[in-house]
Legacy VTK file of the C-alpha trace (Angstrom):
# vtk DataFile Version 3.0
C-alpha trace
ASCII
DATASET POLYDATA
POINTS 178 float
109.057 136.607 103.348
107.370 133.734 105.520
104.221 135.170 104.117
105.651 134.974 100.516
107.076 131.783 101.051
103.778 130.271 102.278
101.617 131.949 99.368
104.271 130.279 97.143
103.867 126.700 98.381
100.421 127.126 98.570
99.937 128.354 95.050
101.945 124.723 94.045
99.861 123.627 95.925
96.799 124.784 93.778
98.286 123.726 91.019
99.173 119.950 91.128
95.730 119.777 92.275
94.754 121.247 89.257
96.989 119.124 87.287
95.627 115.894 89.081
92.074 116.876 88.351
92.683 117.432 84.534
94.797 114.677 84.424
91.836 112.072 85.353
89.437 114.089 83.749
91.454 114.165 80.236
91.412 110.133 80.699
88.611 108.800 82.355
86.526 111.217 80.854
84.718 109.094 77.646
84.066 106.286 80.571
83.049 108.798 82.742
79.983 110.761 80.813
79.148 106.981 79.516
79.865 107.216 75.828
83.364 104.842 76.432
84.179 101.201 78.246
82.940 101.313 82.198
85.292 103.011 84.563
86.841 100.300 86.326
89.430 99.304 88.766
92.425 99.427 86.439
91.348 102.156 84.626
91.159 104.275 88.383
94.692 102.719 89.072
96.168 103.532 85.608
94.956 107.050 85.519
96.623 106.984 89.180
99.374 106.156 87.757
99.627 108.371 84.804
98.976 111.307 87.704
101.488 110.336 89.751
104.409 109.900 86.779
103.451 113.841 85.922
103.632 115.017 89.062
106.959 112.906 89.653
108.536 115.241 86.893
107.229 118.206 87.168
107.546 118.489 90.642
111.353 117.705 90.614
112.585 119.679 88.340
110.999 122.390 89.652
111.732 122.332 93.157
115.060 121.501 92.703
115.273 124.025 90.218
114.268 126.868 92.347
116.023 125.101 95.434
119.634 125.208 92.924
119.151 128.849 91.691
118.549 129.529 95.460
121.912 128.891 95.995
123.530 130.013 93.000
121.647 133.255 94.455
123.728 132.234 97.423
127.230 131.936 96.151
127.394 135.086 94.283
126.007 137.341 97.332
129.156 135.876 99.515
131.773 136.760 96.434
132.391 132.958 95.855
134.788 132.481 93.566
133.398 128.853 92.471
130.939 128.758 90.176
128.315 126.634 92.260
130.264 126.441 95.048
127.549 126.164 97.360
125.587 123.587 95.403
128.392 121.147 95.871
128.279 121.238 99.737
126.181 119.759 102.027
123.580 122.668 100.951
123.435 121.109 98.251
122.573 117.929 98.926
120.299 119.557 101.247
117.972 120.623 98.913
118.207 117.281 96.362
116.405 115.796 99.550
113.938 118.307 99.646
113.118 117.923 96.571
112.330 114.648 96.755
110.389 114.494 99.483
107.865 117.298 97.863
108.058 114.900 95.010
107.335 111.722 97.493
104.052 114.307 98.977
103.146 115.506 95.553
103.415 111.969 93.939
101.067 110.587 96.915
99.048 113.035 96.187
98.437 112.986 92.835
98.310 109.420 92.568
95.366 109.063 95.338
93.372 112.941 93.839
93.332 111.007 90.333
92.462 107.019 92.029
89.421 107.962 94.752
87.221 109.969 92.158
87.735 106.638 89.444
87.403 104.279 91.867
84.112 105.634 93.379
82.925 105.860 89.380
83.777 101.786 89.045
82.125 101.248 92.682
78.695 103.332 90.882
78.906 102.151 87.312
75.365 103.599 87.362
76.414 106.917 88.224
80.085 107.233 87.163
79.367 110.767 85.366
78.645 112.123 89.190
82.373 112.090 89.153
82.601 114.448 86.110
80.414 117.221 88.603
82.367 116.336 91.117
86.094 117.137 89.813
84.743 120.557 87.922
83.193 121.854 91.284
86.502 120.878 93.160
87.841 122.644 90.176
85.147 125.904 90.622
85.786 125.848 94.717
89.745 125.437 93.701
89.470 128.584 91.542
87.704 130.528 94.274
90.069 130.013 96.899
93.036 131.081 94.389
90.769 133.814 93.336
91.094 135.070 97.533
94.525 134.017 97.458
95.913 136.222 94.878
93.412 139.230 95.837
91.532 138.761 92.648
87.233 138.432 91.875
86.720 134.710 93.173
83.830 135.099 90.894
86.359 135.095 87.604
88.416 132.239 89.497
85.982 129.980 89.840
84.190 130.429 86.909
87.613 130.260 84.432
88.873 126.861 87.024
85.381 125.234 86.450
84.550 126.353 82.493
88.469 124.442 82.255
86.858 121.279 83.916
83.842 121.618 81.138
86.425 121.790 78.995
89.173 119.316 79.685
86.523 117.200 79.805
84.984 117.505 76.403
88.475 116.982 74.977
88.456 113.550 77.156
85.439 112.441 75.426
86.386 113.805 72.448
89.903 112.230 72.122
88.093 108.801 74.417
91.513 107.670 75.505
89.692 105.273 78.035
LINES 1 179
178 0 1 2 3 4 5 6 7 8 9 10 11 12 13 14 15 16 17 18 19 20 21 22 23 24 25 26 27 28 29 30 31 32 33 34 35 36 37 38 39 40 41 42 43 44 45 46 47 48 49 50 51 52 53 54 55 56 57 58 59 60 61 62 63 64 65 66 67 68 69 70 71 72 73 74 75 76 77 78 79 80 81 82 83 84 85 86 87 88 89 90 91 92 93 94 95 96 97 98 99 100 101 102 103 104 105 106 107 108 109 110 111 112 113 114 115 116 117 118 119 120 121 122 123 124 125 126 127 128 129 130 131 132 133 134 135 136 137 138 139 140 141 142 143 144 145 146 147 148 149 150 151 152 153 154 155 156 157 158 159 160 161 162 163 164 165 166 167 168 169 170 171 172 173 174 175 176 177
């Protein structure tokens, strides 16, 4: 049971990291590859805020729904008469608090994970394309790790996430958001 829970947490962290990378790549791709305005510190901060907002909503809703469903299932197993009785107790408040903590951690990781690579691009305006290369490389390594975690093909996962990073970058250049 503990191994399954740690595996779920690892997948949640990996999905959050994929979300961070794809948001940053999509929003700033045109600036990073040189077809848009150069990457600025302001752009890095704005993309970080978008990643933070996305993580806040997605992580809180998913984490709290998971915890609330667990309490509902426990209520049914204990044959409690009122629906959702455990969710209104201290356990329900604890579920909200832990979901908020998970949200704060995800928001911090999202903000810094999206902003720091773009700050590097802003600091090295002539080499801002290196941020795209590093982001696609990070997605490829993450894909290999997920392939290992899922006892699947590491190469297939790595290639899929690496190609997805390229596709997201191309989409960002085509959309020309920033």
